[in-house]
N, C-alpha and C positions, 0 to 999 in steps of 0.2 A: 792061466798063470795066476790069475787074481783068486781064482776060489780059495785054493789052499792056503793063501796069505790071511783070509778071513778065517778059515778053520783054526789057524795058530792062534788068531788073536783071540778067538773065542774058547780057547782052551786055557790062555792065561786066566780067566776068571776063573777057572777051578782051583788054582794055586793061592794059597794063602800065607801071607799077604801079597797081591800081585807085585809085581817088583815097579811097574810103569803104569798105573792107570790110564784108560782112554779117556775117562772122564770123570768128574768129581763125584756125581750121582751114582756112577756104577761100583766105584769103590764103596760105596755104602750098602749098595745092595747085595753086593756078591760078600761082603763081611758078615753080614747079617743073615744071608741065606746059604751058607755055605755047606751045609748039613741036608738042605733042602733038594727036592728031585730037580731034574733038569728043565722041567716047563716052568716050575715057579721060580728057577734062577731067572731063565729069558724072560718071563712076565716082568720080574723086577726091574732088570736091565731096560726093558721097552718103556716102563713108566718113567725112566728117567729120560728119554728121549723127547725132550718138550720144545725143539726149536729147529730152524735149518740145518744149525750148525751141527746138529746131533745125527745127520741124515747118515752118514758113514757107518756108524755103530748100529744103527737102525737095519741096515741094508745087511749088515753081518749076521745081527740076530734073525733076521729073517731067513738069511741063507742055512744057518745052525738049524733053524726049526724045519725047514724043507727037508734036509739032510736027514735030521733025527724023525723025521716022519709025524712032527707034532703038528703040522699047520692043518692037518685034515681032521685031526681028533679034538683039539682042545680050543673049544670055542672062545674063551676067554684071552687065550692067546691072538688068536686070528682078529677079535675085536680090537685088542690092543694095537696090533698091526694097522687096521685102518686107522686109528687115532693118531699112530705113529707118523703115517703118510701126510694125514690132515695137517698135522701140526708141522711138518717139514714141507709144505705147500706142494708135495707131489700129488695133486688131485687125481690125475688119470690113474696111478698106482693104486690109489685108495679106492678108486671106483673097482679097479680090476680086483683088489681082496676083497672086497665087499660081494661081488658078482660069484666069488668062489665059496662064499659061505653055505655052509650045509643049512637044510631047511630048520634044524633045532636051533642054531645060531640066530637065525633071522626071527626067532620068536622073542628074541630080548631086544629093547627099544635101546640099547646104547649103540649097537654099530649103524642102524637108522640115523641116531642124532649125528654121531661122527660124522658120517657121510653128508648130511642138510648142513651141519656146521661148515664143511668144507667147501661145498658148492656155493653159501652164502660168502665165505670169505675170498673165494675165486671170482665172485660176483656175477655168477652164472646164475640168476635169481629165477629164471625158468626152469631150468634143472631141479632148482630147490623145491618146488613148487611140485613139479612132476613127481619128485622121488616122495613128498609128503601124500599126493594122491596115490601113489604106489603104495604107500605104507598102509592106507585104508583099505587098498583094492586087495593086497596080500592075503592069502588064507591063513598063515601063521604068523603074518606080523602083529605085534603087540598094539596097544593104544598110545597115542603121544602122551609124553610126560612135560613137565615144566621144563625141560631142556629141549623140548622140538618144538613150543612154540614161539620164542623169542626170536629164533630164525627165521621161521615161516611168515611171521609177521612183518619183519625187517625185507623180506622178499617182496611182499606183496606192497609194503611202502615205497621200494625203489623201483618197482613197475608201475605204481600210480593206480594197483589194481585195489582201490579202497572197498569195492563192493565184495570181492573174494577176503579181503581182510575181514569185513564184518561177520562173514560166515565162519573165519577161522576164529574169530571172537566169540561168536555163539557156541562153537564146538568147544572152546576153553572154558566156557561158563557152564555149560551141560557137565563138563567133567571136574568142576569145581576148581578150575587153575586160575581164574581169573584174578584171584586175590594174590597170587604170588606175584612177589616185587619184580622179578625179572618179565614175565609176561604182562604185567601191568605196564612197566616201563616201555616196552616195544609197542605195546598198545597206544599208548598217550603219545607216543612219538610218531607213530603212524598218523593218527588223526589230526595231529598238531600240524604235521607236514603238510596233510592234505587240505589244511584250512578247515578242519573240523573242530573247532576249538569246544563246542559245547560236548560234542562226543568224549574229547579228551577230558575234560572236566568230570564228566560223568564217572569215566573210568578211576580218575584221581581222587574224587571224593568217594569212590566205593571201596577202596584199598585200606584195610583194617590197620596196616603198619606202613608207615612211610620215612623211609631213610632219605639222605641228603639229595641222594642220586636220583630218587622219583622227583622231589620238589624241584631239583634242577631241569629235569626233563619238562616238568609242566610250565617252568618260569620263559624256559628257552623256548617253549611253543608259542606263548604269548609273545615274546619278542620279536619272534621271527614274522609273526603274524601283524606285527606294528602298534598290538595292543601293550603299550607299555605302561599304562596307568595299571592295569590287571596284573601284570608282572610285579609292579611295585607293591600292590595290595598283598598279593600273594607272599612277597619276600616278607612282609610285616607280620603275615599270619604264621610262616615259617619260624621267624624267631619266637613269636609268642607260645609256639608249640613245644620251646625248648629244643630245636634240633639247630644246630650250629653250622652255619655256611661253611663251604669249603672253598679251596681256590678256583674251582671251576664256576661256583655261584658269583664270586665278586668279579672274575674277568668278564663273565656274562653281561652283568650291569654296568661294569666300566666301559666296555664297548658301547651300550646304550649311551651312556653319559657322553662319550668322545664323538659317536656320531651326531647327537643334537647340541653338542657343544655346552652342556650342562655343567658348568664348573662347579656350582654348589653342590649337586647331587654327588659329583665325583669326588670332591674333599671328604663328604660325608664318608662316601665308600672306603676313601683311604683310611680314614678313622677307624671303620671298622676292620680293615686289614690290619691294622697296627695293634687294635685290641683281641684279634685273635692269631696273633703272629703268624700272619701269613704275606706279611709284607714283602718278605725274601724270597716267596714262590717266583719261581722265573715267570710261569704266566701271569701272575697279577702284576709283577713289576713292569713286565712288557708293555700290560695294557694301561697300567699307570701312565707312563712314558707317553703313549699314545694319547692318551686322554687330556695330558696337561698339553701336548704339542696341538692338538686339535682346537684346545680352548684357548688358544693364543698365549699359555704360560709357560714358554719354551723354558726359562730360567729354572724354573721347579723342575719341569724334565731332564735339565741338565744335571741338575743336583742327585736326583735318582739315579740316572745313569752313572755318576761318579761312584755311588755308592753299590752298585752293581758288580758281579763278576763279570771279566769282559770274554768269557770263553762260550757264550750263545750266540749265533748267529740272528736269532730273532731280536736280540737287544739293539745290535748292531744296525739293522733293518729299520726297526722303529725309531731310532735315533735320527737316522739319515731322513728317512720320510719325514719325521717331525721339522727337521731343519729346512728342507724342500719345501713344506706346506707353510713355512711362516716367512719364505723369500730368503734365507740365510744359506744362499747357494754356496758361497766359498767355504763355510763351516762344513756343509754337506761333503765337499770335493775332499777336504781335509780328514773327514770322519772316514771317508773311503779310502784313503791312503792309510790311516792310523790302522783300520781295520785290516788291512793285507799285512802291515807290518807286524802286528801281533798273531798274525798266523792262522786267521779265520779267513776262509776264502768265500768271497763275493758269490750269490748264487743268483738266477734270474730275477727273484724280488728285490734284491738289492739294486740290481742296473735298470729295473722297471720304475724303481722309486727315483733313482737319480737322473735318468734321460729327459725326463720331462724339465728339469732345471735348466738342462744346457739348451732346450729348446727356448726357455725363457731368457736367456742371455743371447740368443742366436749363435749358440757355440757349435758351430758346424765341425770346425776342427776337433773341439772335444768330443763332440758326439762320434766322429771317424775314430779317435783313439780308444774309446771304450767299445767300438765295433771290433777294432783291433784285438782288444783284451779278448772279448768274448771268442773271436776265431781261436787264438794262440792257447787259450784255457778250455777249449772246448765245453764253454758253458752250455747246458742245454736249453736249446731255443725253442721254447714253448711259444704257444699263442700270444701272450701278453708282451712276452720280450720283441718278437717280430714286430708286433703292431707297435712299440713304443721306438723302434727303429725306424720303422716306415715312418711315423709322424713326425720324428724329429729331423728327418730329410727332406720331406715334404714342406714342413715350416720353415726351413732353409732354403728353400726353392731348389733344392737337388734332386728334381723329378727322377731323374735318371738312377740316381743310387737308391731310391726309395722302390723304385720298379725292380733293381736287381735283388733287392733284400726279398722283397716279394717273390720273385721268381726263385729265388734258390731255397725257399722255405718248402720242406716236405709235403707239409699239408695245409689246406686253406678251411678256415672255418669263418663264422659269422662275423667274429671280432676283427680278425685281418681284413676281412673284406668291407667293413664297416669303416674300418682307418682308411683303408686306398679310396674308398668313395669320398671321405671328407678331405683327403689330400687331393684329390681330383679337383674338388669343387673350390677349395682354397688357391688352388694355382689356375683357376679359370678354364679348366678342363672337364666342361660339363659333359659332353659327348661321352668321354671317356668314364665319368661318373657312373652313367647311366648303362655303358656296356659293362663294367662290372657288376653293377646290380643284377643285371641280366644272365651274367656268366654265374653268379651266385644261385640265381634259379635252375639254370641248366645242370648245375652239379648238385642238385637236389638240396641245397642248402637252404634252410628256411630263414626269410629275413625277420630280424625282431625288429622292436621299436626303434633301437639306436639305427638301425640301417635304412629303417625307412625315413626317420628323420634327417639322414645325413644324405639321402639322395634327392629328397623334396628342393632344398635350395639349386639343384641342377636342373630341375624343372623349371624354376622359378627364372633362372639367367636365360634360359633358352624361351622362355614364355612359352613352354610346351604344356598347357592346361589339359590337354587330355590324357597326356599319361601322368599328371598330377591327379587329375581325379581318380585314375585306376589305382594310385597308391591309396588315396584317400578310402576307396572302396576295399581294398585290402586291410588298411588298417583298422575298419570297422568291422570288417569280419573276425579278425583276430583280437577285437579289444584293444587295439593300442591308442584309440584317440584318447582313451581317459588320460592320458600322460601329458603333462604340460609342455614338456620339449616337443612331442609329436604335433601337438595343437598347433605350438607357435610356429612350427615348419610348415603347418598347413595353411596358418593366417596369412603367413608372408608369400606363399605360394601363390594365393589366390589375388593378394593384393599385388603382386610384381605382374600378375597376368592379367590386371584389370579388371577384376572381381571384388572391388570394396565390400559390396554388400555380403556376398558370401564369406569372405573374410569376418566381416564384424560379425555374421550370422554364428558361425564357430566360438568365436570371442564371449558372445552371450551366453551361451549353452556350457561354458566351462564353469564349474561350481567352484572349484577352490583356484583362483588366479593367483600366479605369483609373480614378481617382479618382471621377469623376463617376459610373461605373457601380456602385461599391460606395456612395456615397451615397444613389444612389437606392433601391437594394435597403434598405439600413439605415433610410431614412427611411420606405418604406412599409411595413416590419414595424411600426415606432414609431407611426404613424399608424393602424394596422388594428388594434390590439390585440394584437400579438406583440412586446411589449417584451423578452421572454427572448431571441427569435429576433434582435432587434436588437442586443442586447449580445455573444451569440455571433458574430455576423457582424462586430462591430466587434473583439472577439478576433482572429478569423481575419484580417481585414485587416491589423491589425498585425503578426500572425506572419508573413504573407507579405511584410511589409516596403512595403507600399502607404503612401504617405504620404499622411496625414489632413489635413483643413484644417477651418477654424470652423463649415463648413457640416457635416461629419463630427460634431463635437463637440457641436453644437446638437442634431442627430437622436438622437445617443446620450444627451445630458442628458434630452430629453423622453421617451426610453423609461425610463429611471431615474424620472423624474417620475411615470409610468405605474403601475410596479410596485406602492407606492415602494420604491425601494432606496436609500436615504442612502449606504450604505456605500460601494455603486459610484458614485454620484455624487461622493463625496468623493475616490475615488481618479482620477476623471477629472478633477476640480477640481485636484488634484496634477499630474496629465499637462498640464494648461493652464499651471499655473504652471511647470514645470520643463522641459516639453519645448520643441521647436523653433519652434513657432508663438506669437505673441501673441494672446491672444483679443481678438475684435473685439467691437462692441457686442451683436450678436445673441448670441454664445457667452455672453458676460457677464448676459445677460438670460435665456438658457436656464439659467444657474446660479441664477439668483434665482428662476425658476419652479420649479426643481427642489427647491430648500432649502423654496420653500414649500409645495410639495404633500407634501413628505416629513416636514413637521412644524416644521420647525426656522427659525423666523423671524428669530430671531437673526444666523443667519448668512446668511438672505436679504438682511437690513438691512445687514449687515456688507459683503456683496459690493457691494451697491449704492451704497453710501458710498464705497467704495473705487474706483470707477469714475472714472477721468480726465474722460471726457466720457459724455454721457448722452443718449439721444433718446427719442421717444413709446415704444417699445417696451419699454425700460429701465422708464420710468415706470408703464407699464401693466402690467408685472410686478410690481413690488412693490406696487401698488395691489391686483392681483389676489390676492396672498398674503397681505396682512392682509384682504380681503374675504372671501377663504374661510373664515375663522375668524371671521366676522361682527362682526369690528372696524370698525364704521361709522365712529365718530368718526377713528380714525388714519386710515381711507383717504379721508374726506373731506378731512383735514388735510393728505395728500400731495396730493392733488387741486390744493389753493391753491397749495401749494409747485412745483408742477409749472406753473401759469401764471405764478407770479411769475417761473420760471426762462425764460420766453419760450416753452414750449411750449403747444402747443394740444391740448386734448382732442378726442379720436376717439369713435367707436362703441365700439372695444374698451373703452376708459377708463370709458364710462356702463355697458358690461355689467356689467364688475366691480364697480362701485359698487352698482347696484341688485341683483345677486346678493347682495353683503354684507347690504344690508337685508334681504333675504330670509332669510339664516341667520340672522339679529340677531331677525327678526319686527319691524322697524320699517316699518310700513306706510307712515305719513306721509312720513318720510324718502326712503322709494324711489319714491312718487310725486312727490314735489318733485323729485327728481333726474331722474326720466323728463321732466317737464315743462322743466325746465332744458336736457335736450338736445334736445328738439324745438322749445322755442320760442327759447330764448337762443342755441343754438350752431346751430340749424337744420339738425342731423343727424336726416336720416328714420329711423324706427325701423325696425329689421330683424326677421326672425323669432324670433332669438335673444332680442332684447329682450322682445318680447311673451310669450315663455317664461318668462322672469324674472319680469315683471309678475304672470303666472298663478300662477306659484309663489309669488311674495310674498303675494297675497291668500289664496292655498289653505292655506299654513301659517298664516296668521291666522286660519284659517276663514271667511273672508269670499267663499264659494263662489259667492254670487248675483253680487258685483263681479266674480270672474274669468270666469263665464258670459258676463257682459255685454261683458266685453273680448275675449272670444274672438269673439262675434258681430258686434262694430264692428272689427274688425280689417280693414286694407284687403287682405289677401290670405289664401288659404285656410289655415288652420292646418295644422301638420305633427304628426307623431306625438309629437314632444317636447312640445308644449305639451297636447295630450290626455293624455299620459302623467303630466305634473304634476299635471293636475286629476283623474285617476283615482286617484293616488297620494294625494292630499288627501282624496278622498271616503272612503279606506279608513280615513284617521286619524279621520275625523268623522263616519263611517258614514252619509253619504249614497248610499242605495244608488239613487234614482232618477237622480242626476245621473251615478252611476259607469253605469249603464245607457247614457245618451247617449256618454259618454266612450269607453266600452269598444266601441261599435258602430262609431264613427270609426276607433278603433285596429285592430279587426279588418278594417277595409277597407283603410287605409293600410299596415299591416304585419301581413298573415294569418299569417306564419310564426313570427312570435316569441311562443314559448311564456310568456314571463312576464307578458303581459297577460291571458292566458287564467288563468293561476293565480290573479295577482291578484284578477280578477274573481269566481273561483270562492271565494275566501278571503273575500271581502267577503259574497257571497251566504250563506256558511256562517256568519259571525259574526251575521248579520240572521236567521239561521233560514230562510233562502230555499232550503230542499233541492231545490226542482223548478228553481229559477235554478243551481243546482251542478250538477244533470243534465243541463241545457241547455247549459252552458259546455262540459262533458266530451263530450258529443255534438257540438259543433261542432269540439272539438280532434280527435275521431275521424275526422269527416268530411273535414277540410281534411287529415288526416293530418299535424299538428303533434304533435311527441314531446317531452316536457318536457327541457329539458336538465339533467343533474344540477348541482348547484352544488358548488362547492368553495370552500374557506379554506385559507391558509398563513399561516404565521408564520415571520419570520426570527428566528434565534437563532443568534448568535456567526457572523455572516455568511452562513450557511446557510437556504436556504428549504426549509421542512417543508410539504407539500401534503396537505390532508385531504377527503375527500368523505365521505356518508353513511354510516354503518356502516364505517368504514374501519379494517381492521385490518393492512393492508400495512406499518405503518410498525415500523421494528425495537423502537421503544419503546412499542408500542401498550399493551400491559400497565400499564405505569408511567403511561402518560397518562390511561387510564380509571381507574384507582386514585386519581390527582390529582382527575380530574372528579368522582368520587363524594365524595371529602373537600370540595371545594369547595361542593357542591349542600347537603352537610351544613351546613357553616359558614352558608350563604345561610339556611337554615330557623332557625340557632341566632340568626341576628341578626334574625328575624321578617320576612324577606323573604318576600311573596306574589307568586308570578309572574304579569306582565301580559304575555301574549303579543302580544295586539293593541296594545300600544303599545311595549314595550320592543324589538321588532326588526320589521323588515320582514316581512310574513307570505307574501310570494312565495319566500322561501328556503326549502332543504330544511332538515331537523331538523338535520343536522350545523351547518351553516353557522348555524342560531340557537342552537345550543349555544355554538358558537365565539365568536359575537358577544355572548353574554352573559358569556363568561369574559372577554372582552376588555374590556368593560365593568367588570366586577369588578375586574380588574388595574389599571384606570386609577383605579378608587376607592382601591385600597388603596396605588397609587403616589403618589398625592395625599395620603394619609393623613386621607381623608375621615372615617372613622371615629373618628379620633384628636381633632378640632377640632371636631366639629359635635355639637349634641344630637339629631338626628334622621336619622341615617346611612341608614335604609331609604328615607325620602323623597329625602333628596339622591341617594341614588341610582336613585330612579326618574326623578327629574327630569333627572340625567345621561344616563340611558338615553333619555329622551324627546328630550334635545339630539341625540344621536349618531343616533337615528333621523329626525331633521331632516336632519341631513347626509347621510343615505344611505350610511353605511358599509357 
């Protein structure tokens, strides 16, 4: 029924003039070729079929040609039919028509070129190359011409077949076609995309004529390869040659200016755009808006946006993205609403730009609203949009929603997989993150550098060093190690697995260290008991001119608190006050913690009071500072003030409060706070809370209560809990309970010499010499060596280190003379040594002597002997208090 309709329509072409033309172009051809032969008229109509919308007319012409028997005799008509189907993107039909061509038609290059062009447009690059090779093998096929090589070279570039591309280049040179601008442009792009800039430049320099497109291709190759300086130099040569830049030239360099936040260069390009009258071009204007936004000059971006027509989706997307990047989230949301009111429908790019802003606001509800908009309006869910939705749900702790979005996605790629891995790690689900990584491998998806950097923190949190080493090997094989974020993740993984040596080795091998790399290494040293190395690394970082941030300051202050070294902390405090950055809440909280641990509560409180804004971390820091000195009343008072300010206490707050009660020996208050945490605040106690409660009971001598708490714990006790109990058994001489605690400790941490020494001393004090021998044999069998203890004292901003029987200090003779004098003064005061109470017995003799001297200096500094009647008794009480503090 449809064929007669086509025939009727074709007959209308014979009428002059046609009453209702099918296409504008067909009216032109029909009127100019009215007296021509039928095949010429059909050919003229086919030449007007240049888009998919003309397919219906092309099919009618094809049907008319078949009916008239012209399709088997007219080679020009047949060739044009191949072209019509290619332009209509009906590539199978084009191949079918090409296959039916007679041998004579195949001798012309035009049908081959049409088909090679069509296969390239379809993305079937392998078939393109096969037809090119068939063109050479066909007995009657012609030689390739200047219309053949651009598509063949493009196919080689798309497949990464640079070697075959070189052969094609050599063939074009042999045929004298390498000087053609279209062939040369394709060759330059192939070499540049393959990283062969020298070859691309050789082709470019060999071109006799260069138009603006050729210059753009070469400059774009330099930009993509990261050689911006060469691109800028070539841009100068282009202007010197008299070739004027077009909108593509300026858009390319404006994107470079935006990426590098080079405002000065961007303003110069803006001036050129005005000079050449290109500022109104949509591509240039959109890139200018993006450039000003990324250079933190959003006001200029707003001005440009106000002058631009509001009918382009890219314009709206650029402005919304600029607002989000500069922190103006409210304006971004308003623009999103205005965009819909103006009739522009948001696409996936709009939503991907907007969703991260809602994450920053913790906007779970807004994210759900946008998710609903996506579902209602059938927005295409590409990989980036799925990743953005998964990311916002994970950051808002809605793990089930994130998994639901992931499960509903039709396909998974490496971007979605990496987002899922990062989300699991963020929510403490390390095992699920590793399972997702393995699932990617099972699906044949090759993990990229981002995926490797995302899964390494999961290995670090589980201390899975073997898996981390396997990932390190994979990164080496795929040349991912040279990327800073991968190396930072590797450093962090090795540090958290206890291999600071490997972490520092990776750090030392990095040629271009950025701020994140330095911060990761400094933080690793500070958190793994190497505060001196952290401070030395910070000095090195400053000497190399690397800009530090509040993250750096927080890590270094943590190192100062671990030493403790208050003078270094004060210097860094001065850097914060006078330096280029303004301390944020976390850096100021680290200052409070540093002053508190260094014994200067006055300055800790002063920093706290001077903070313009406070959060839970700052409140916890000041509470912990007071709690460390057993000031329970002040700590509880701070808790009330914290609640009055609208902040909610968390598990860290109660950990500091219970610890304060343990230091002060206030068992009932500590028990009340523990119950308040679990019952009133509904906070589940963690391992560290139980450790504090065990320490609280142990210090008060209630070892039975401590043991009951350990037995009733919902999870297995760790070494910290058994260690607190063992220390209490030494103080209260409970050998039987010490045996139980030590056996557990030897299982949990068999290579810690401190536990063996402490148990040996407990047995020695109790006169159980067989127990002493047993512990020493156990140390020998497990090959545990006692680590020599050392002490240090800071005098005039210089640290002096001492070990047992140490005489390496330049002033050792004066030190030992002073020691003898102090011991004589002790005996004259009537002091009787009490080694079992005055200092921890697991310390070596040098450390014990230093500890006693430190206590005596404290007594003298406080003028205790001048204001009390029983200095020796007070001295012993102070010594017991300092022993409880585990100095």
